[in-house]
VOGU-3710 file (C-alpha; in Angstrom, 3 decimals, decimal comma):
1> xxxxxxxxxx> -5,450/-6,674/4,266  -5,433/-8,921/6,342  -5,683/-8,864/8,321  -4,786/-8,030/5,818  -4,092/-4,865/3,552  -7,368/-5,866/1,367  -5,593/-3,695/-1,454  -6,000/-5,671/-5,358  -3,210/-4,864/-7,387  -3,726/-5,899/-11,438
11> xxxxxxxxxx> -1,430/-9,120/-11,955  -0,457/-7,834/-15,661  1,695/-4,833/-13,621  4,714/-7,125/-13,013  4,899/-8,004/-16,344  6,569/-3,757/-16,763  9,623/-4,969/-14,957  10,373/-7,148/-17,041  12,157/-4,593/-19,256  15,386/-3,775/-18,772
21> xxxxxxxxxx> 15,405/-0,360/-17,503  19,226/0,168/-19,303  22,111/3,347/-19,179  20,308/5,359/-16,278  21,836/9,035/-15,882  23,668/9,179/-12,446  21,527/11,448/-10,987  21,885/10,633/-7,436  25,994/10,989/-8,370  25,618/14,652/-9,012
31> xxxxxxxxxx> 25,840/17,874/-7,096  23,794/19,617/-5,919  21,104/21,089/-8,331  20,135/25,047/-9,213  17,152/26,079/-10,423  16,808/27,834/-13,818  16,695/31,730/-15,095  14,619/30,025/-17,989  11,310/28,766/-18,435  10,996/25,204/-18,075
41> xxxxxxxxxx> 8,972/22,313/-18,808  8,716/18,878/-16,399  6,301/15,986/-16,835  4,790/14,607/-14,407  3,032/11,078/-14,215  1,166/9,171/-12,046  -1,879/6,396/-12,394  -5,539/6,860/-10,835  -9,226/7,815/-11,944  -10,568/10,487/-13,617
51> xxxxxxxxxx> -10,869/12,389/-10,191  -7,340/12,245/-9,046  -6,399/13,306/-12,530  -8,820/16,513/-11,798  -7,409/17,523/-8,211  -4,046/16,407/-9,590  -4,169/19,192/-12,724  -5,654/22,215/-10,431  -2,826/21,822/-7,828  -0,945/21,595/-11,140
61> xxxxxxxxxx> -2,540/25,450/-11,568  -1,767/26,053/-8,181  1,583/25,464/-8,794  2,395/26,927/-11,676  0,607/30,258/-10,856  3,654/29,981/-8,066  6,390/30,006/-9,898  5,424/30,694/-13,395  9,077/29,899/-15,018  8,527/26,350/-14,642
71> xxxxxxxxxx> 5,183/24,242/-16,962  4,137/20,920/-15,830  2,669/18,829/-18,117  0,738/16,054/-16,736  0,112/12,327/-17,822  -1,931/9,245/-16,495  -2,841/6,153/-16,739  -4,801/3,084/-14,882  -2,470/0,869/-12,876  -2,105/-2,004/-15,752
81> xxxxxxxxxx> -0,812/0,687/-18,163  1,157/2,565/-15,665  3,649/0,146/-15,413  4,064/-0,561/-18,583  4,200/3,010/-19,478  6,633/4,465/-17,286  9,071/1,020/-17,277  9,367/1,581/-21,624  9,880/5,652/-21,240  12,735/4,848/-18,952
91> xxxxxxxxxx> 13,943/2,237/-20,793  13,837/4,848/-23,459  15,724/7,584/-21,224  12,590/9,001/-21,444  11,604/9,108/-17,580  8,516/11,655/-16,337  10,385/13,778/-14,484  8,456/13,806/-11,422  7,252/9,625/-11,236  4,357/8,551/-8,783
101> xxxxxxxxxx> 5,786/5,714/-7,281  4,841/2,563/-5,805  6,014/0,437/-2,583  6,287/-3,135/-5,144  8,786/-1,457/-7,301  10,634/1,474/-5,247  13,795/-0,280/-5,072  13,346/-2,444/-8,975  14,267/1,741/-10,184  16,480/2,530/-7,540
111> xxxxxxxxxx> 18,450/-0,058/-7,599  18,485/0,271/-11,391  19,227/3,660/-11,352  16,505/4,982/-12,823  15,312/7,536/-9,206  17,053/10,429/-8,195  18,672/10,737/-4,385  16,437/13,528/-2,700  19,350/14,137/-0,884  21,294/15,867/-3,122
121> xxxxxxxxxx> 18,028/18,363/-3,510  17,489/19,327/0,144  17,778/22,242/-0,688  14,311/22,576/-2,695  12,662/19,225/-0,635  12,178/19,728/3,041  11,386/16,711/5,049  10,730/17,750/8,311  7,743/17,552/8,867  7,677/13,510/7,946
131> xxxxxxxxxx> 8,497/10,975/10,879  11,735/8,803/10,549  9,419/5,755/9,929  7,746/7,670/7,526  10,864/8,233/6,077  12,610/5,115/6,060  9,946/4,021/3,946  11,171/5,516/0,614  14,508/4,881/1,399  16,403/1,954/-0,390
141> xxxxxxxxxx> 20,503/0,970/0,629  20,009/4,634/3,312  19,204/7,145/0,611  16,408/8,838/0,303  15,094/7,715/-3,734  11,052/8,933/-2,569  8,660/10,743/-0,120  5,611/9,184/0,792  3,007/10,876/-0,182  0,097/9,403/2,299
151> xxxxxxxxxx> 0,557/6,429/5,252  -2,237/3,496/6,065  -2,230/0,988/9,014  -3,952/-2,679/8,548  -6,895/-2,237/10,732  -9,850/-4,630/10,298  -13,498/-3,324/9,672  -16,676/-4,227/11,329  -20,344/-3,732/9,929  -21,652/-2,865/13,643
161> xxxxxxxxxx> -25,703/-2,870/11,987  -25,163/-6,254/11,263  -23,256/-6,857/14,731  -26,046/-5,697/16,286  -28,848/-7,348/13,957  -27,595/-10,728/15,218  -27,077/-9,917/18,566  -23,008/-9,776/18,036  -20,762/-7,977/20,238  -18,395/-6,292/19,280
171> xxxxxxxxxx> -14,627/-7,438/20,382  -11,946/-5,579/22,939  -9,616/-4,944/19,549  -6,524/-3,796/22,453  -6,731/-7,505/23,862  -8,645/-10,098/21,214  -6,661/-12,362/19,396  -7,306/-14,270/16,710  -8,984/-17,333/17,964  -11,578/-14,307/19,089
181> xxxxxxxxxx> -11,924/-13,436/15,148  -12,591/-16,440/14,402  -14,982/-17,213/16,991  -16,924/-14,643/16,426  -17,111/-14,840/12,899  -18,555/-18,410/13,103  -20,670/-16,305/16,233  -21,897/-13,771/13,004  -23,044/-17,114/10,414  -24,738/-19,707/12,752
191> xxxxxxxxxx> -26,846/-16,296/14,310  -27,984/-15,240/10,840  -28,888/-18,443/9,787  -26,184/-18,306/7,349  -27,837/-15,340/5,010  -24,146/-13,780/5,520  -20,467/-14,371/6,918  -18,738/-13,212/9,715  -15,503/-12,900/7,777  -15,087/-11,712/4,182
201> xxxxxxxxxx> -11,734/-13,118/3,136  -8,643/-15,186/5,561  -4,953/-14,218/4,669  -3,113/-15,259/2,162  -3,507/-12,703/-0,513  -1,561/-9,977/-0,388  2,359/-9,319/0,715  0,635/-7,377/4,046  -0,920/-10,864/5,445  2,554/-12,610/5,059
211> xxxxxxxxxx> 4,725/-9,156/6,927  2,178/-8,826/9,805  1,522/-12,959/10,293  5,800/-13,177/9,485  6,257/-10,431/12,317  3,559/-11,876/14,817  6,554/-15,133/14,401  9,353/-12,525/15,666  10,603/-12,220/11,467  9,811/-10,658/8,666
221> xxxxxxxxxx> 9,640/-11,285/5,187  12,418/-9,606/3,703  15,785/-9,142/5,901  18,001/-5,989/5,564  20,015/-7,554/2,665  16,327/-8,060/1,021  16,441/-11,907/0,653  14,096/-13,807/1,896  14,305/-14,232/6,048  10,233/-15,872/6,228
231> xxxxxxxxxx> 10,072/-18,945/7,983  7,569/-21,658/5,914  6,148/-22,199/10,022  4,534/-18,835/9,917  2,991/-19,253/6,312  1,835/-22,644/7,197  -0,302/-20,912/10,252  -1,252/-17,969/8,461  -2,666/-20,421/5,652  -4,191/-23,373/8,077
241> xxxxxxxxxx> -5,965/-20,201/9,890  -7,401/-19,695/6,502  -8,713/-23,330/6,197  -10,321/-23,416/9,619  -11,840/-20,028/8,921  -13,280/-21,458/5,890  -14,469/-25,073/7,318  -16,080/-23,702/10,054  -18,047/-21,147/7,693  -17,048/-17,721/9,736
251> xxxxxxxxxx> -15,172/-17,297/6,104  -16,673/-17,097/2,920  -15,510/-20,158/0,384  -12,329/-20,186/-1,098  -14,328/-19,644/-4,194  -16,296/-16,284/-3,398  -12,851/-14,712/-1,757  -11,195/-15,382/-5,905  -14,486/-13,551/-6,790  -14,098/-11,088/-4,236
261> xxxxxxxxxx> -10,012/-10,214/-5,475  -11,359/-10,033/-9,103  -14,532/-7,992/-8,504  -12,422/-5,303/-6,305  -12,487/-4,114/-2,882  -16,244/-2,279/-3,127  -17,482/-4,746/-4,972  -16,530/-8,029/-3,290  -18,320/-10,057/0,041  -17,938/-7,581/2,878
271> xxxxxxxxxx> -18,684/-4,342/0,833  -21,924/-6,259/-1,263  -23,396/-6,656/2,723  -22,253/-10,883/1,968  -19,713/-10,260/4,869  -19,224/-9,009/8,598  -15,658/-8,655/9,309  -13,111/-7,245/6,345  -9,075/-6,969/6,850  -8,476/-3,506/5,326
281> xxxxxxxxxx> -6,399/-0,134/5,181  -7,306/2,333/7,570  -8,145/4,857/3,866  -10,143/2,056/2,265  -13,486/3,410/5,405  -14,553/5,450/3,270  -14,956/3,936/0,285  -16,201/1,197/2,226  -19,523/3,221/4,181  -20,107/4,364/0,389
291> xxxxxxxxxx> -19,753/0,752/-0,567  -22,356/-0,915/2,047  -24,396/2,837/2,868  -23,738/0,847/7,012  -22,872/2,245/9,916  -18,598/0,621/10,013  -15,702/0,764/13,120  -12,001/0,433/12,452  -10,424/-2,456/14,936  -6,917/-2,658/15,357
301> xxxxxxxxxx> -5,967/-6,501/14,119  -5,677/-9,314/16,342  -2,276/-9,623/16,909  -0,357/-12,524/19,708  1,196/-11,709/22,647  2,712/-8,073/23,000  4,414/-8,185/19,586  4,305/-4,355/17,557  3,681/-6,231/14,128  0,955/-4,032/12,504
311> xxxxxxxxxx> 2,828/-0,777/10,259  2,767/2,147/8,546  1,986/1,383/4,335  2,646/3,947/1,707  0,019/4,591/0,259  2,380/6,126/-2,563  5,403/7,713/-3,113  6,538/10,927/-4,760  9,602/10,584/-6,855  12,283/12,380/-9,524
321> xxxxxxxxxx> 13,952/10,696/-12,477  17,662/10,692/-12,269  16,624/10,803/-16,080  15,739/14,499/-15,628  17,753/16,978/-16,358  15,737/19,827/-14,511  16,110/17,805/-11,024  15,874/20,951/-9,412  12,076/21,771/-10,804  10,986/18,580/-9,753
331> xxxxxxxxxx> 11,825/18,497/-6,578  10,534/22,083/-5,929  7,557/20,858/-7,690  7,182/17,242/-5,054  7,964/20,148/-2,127  4,657/22,233/-3,418  2,735/18,433/-4,169  3,568/17,646/-0,465  4,353/20,788/1,551  2,230/23,875/0,650
341> xxxxxxxxxx> -1,322/24,000/2,399  -2,081/25,502/-1,037  -1,951/21,761/-2,429  -2,805/19,872/0,662  -6,437/21,770/0,541  -6,907/20,717/-3,302  -5,843/16,943/-2,617  -7,127/16,906/0,603  -6,921/13,303/1,786  -7,354/11,836/-2,494
351> xxxxxxxxxx> -4,251/9,821/-2,101  -3,843/8,603/1,620  -4,045/10,297/4,385  -1,185/12,865/4,495  2,131/11,592/5,933  3,515/15,369/6,280  2,447/15,758/10,271  1,660/19,901/9,554  0,078/19,012/6,703  -2,292/16,531/8,433
361> xxxxxxxxxx> -2,597/18,497/11,086  -4,056/21,397/8,659  -6,887/19,871/7,113  -7,949/16,971/10,313  -10,058/19,690/11,526  -11,922/20,003/8,252  -12,127/16,331/8,592  -15,396/14,792/9,117  -17,461/10,861/8,957  -15,334/8,305/7,965
371> xxxxxxxxxx> -11,479/10,415/6,820  -11,758/11,445/10,502  -12,184/8,459/12,097  -9,347/6,631/9,390  -7,250/10,067/10,610  -8,473/9,381/13,537  -7,025/5,441/13,508  -4,091/6,343/12,163  -3,090/8,462/15,775  -3,379/5,144/17,635
381> xxxxxxxxxx> -2,967/2,580/16,240  -0,347/0,174/17,619  2,507/0,513/14,872  6,783/-1,576/15,043  9,039/-0,551/12,723  8,206/-0,169/8,793  9,053/-3,610/6,765  11,940/-3,604/4,579  11,120/-2,595/1,237  10,151/-4,700/-1,454
391> xxxxxxxxxx> 12,865/-5,768/-2,737  14,860/-5,360/-6,589  13,095/-9,172/-8,100  10,804/-9,434/-5,810  7,626/-7,184/-7,263  5,560/-9,665/-8,713  5,390/-10,771/-4,682  1,411/-10,158/-4,372  0,329/-12,472/-8,041  2,962/-15,455/-6,866
401> xxxxxxxxxx> 1,820/-15,489/-3,229  -2,274/-15,303/-4,452  -0,953/-18,649/-6,613  -0,316/-20,597/-3,786  -2,313/-19,171/-0,889  -5,849/-20,754/-3,641  -3,466/-23,862/-4,386  -4,123/-24,171/-0,404  -7,883/-22,993/0,121  -8,197/-25,146/-2,863
411> xxxxxxxxxx> -6,817/-28,539/-1,588  -4,453/-28,895/-4,009  -1,145/-28,485/-2,212  -0,246/-28,638/1,650  0,296/-25,297/3,596  4,000/-27,210/3,849  4,951/-28,021/0,461  3,563/-24,552/-0,899  5,884/-22,901/2,109  8,893/-24,488/0,606
421> xxxxxxxxxx> 7,726/-23,727/-2,537  7,150/-19,567/-2,512  9,956/-19,592/-0,704  12,497/-20,592/-2,770  10,646/-19,157/-6,088  10,153/-15,594/-4,254  13,864/-16,071/-3,214  15,205/-17,634/-6,708  13,287/-13,994/-8,226  15,041/-11,604/-6,543
431> xxxx> 18,661/-14,130/-6,962  17,817/-13,427/-10,490  17,618/-9,756/-9,951  21,157/-8,749/-8,582
//
């Protein structure tokens, strides 16, 4: 996104965490659970559209066939309603047993004692096929509270049909810089006579943007203690770059960027053929190719020197509620979803490229087209260590960041003033949650 992972987050989701999640049971501190010898019903909740629901229900049926003693009740909502409902049920001591979790909210729920320590369920939950980097994305304070379902990595998608049409050479993505990106974007705009723009956006609308730019300057967005370690200069350079991209007309106007944010990834400038390059996750290539009807190529993001600024981003996780009365059965169900070939054959890449290496290898032989390209890109992308999980109190970072980015790009605030204010506001939200 980005080069940012342009994944749209609904602004209203942040409000869910304003509910106080009190009196959560201490599932992380108990002894190892055991499976019941009586029939058990557990609940699983997720966000997503009807296709995800259909596939998940098929996986539930396969699990119940294999474990006839365990009945699974599925619940799902859209992104907005999901977080409000989860916060409400958790505060009411009625949390679903198995929870689809997002990185933005992981530390907030773990920090309130709402998630189960999966280390207690290792008898039922095999993590041997997840590499250490993937497992680290689901840890808070060294405790494994969630397991990544799929992982993605930042990329720049290039509409190769447009590059060919306007006679612009594709870059060498092993060596290109941000200056190269801006030059190529302007060249595409100019050679098209303004019919398209070279780039669909500029960095600053997503947390992944900030993490990437901070790493390029040798820093990080958050330190290991969960405080803001971002230096203002990294934000200033990011926003100034975006302003230059807009003013050169290599990128779309600021107003168009905001419209794209509202429209969503498959209805924005890139998806509708009005721009030739876009920051994205590799896992978005299939949806975007369907939207554009064009040939797309995944490029590694521009970079500064040899810094490994890119990183694996969990598409989402499975977690177990600390309130669950059946943690062994819940962990057994999570194990099935992540480790069983029958589940992999049903779910495939719907929730992202599998983080489980064995399941990815199983599926990879059958992947074609953009799904295959996304998997191959992930295997070859140059990445560094995973960033610190978004700390408790910082779940609202993206709407906050988008507010400051719009002020800068609409020239209502200077990059310098916005950088200082953003860092101060974000840290104050973290401090208030301690």
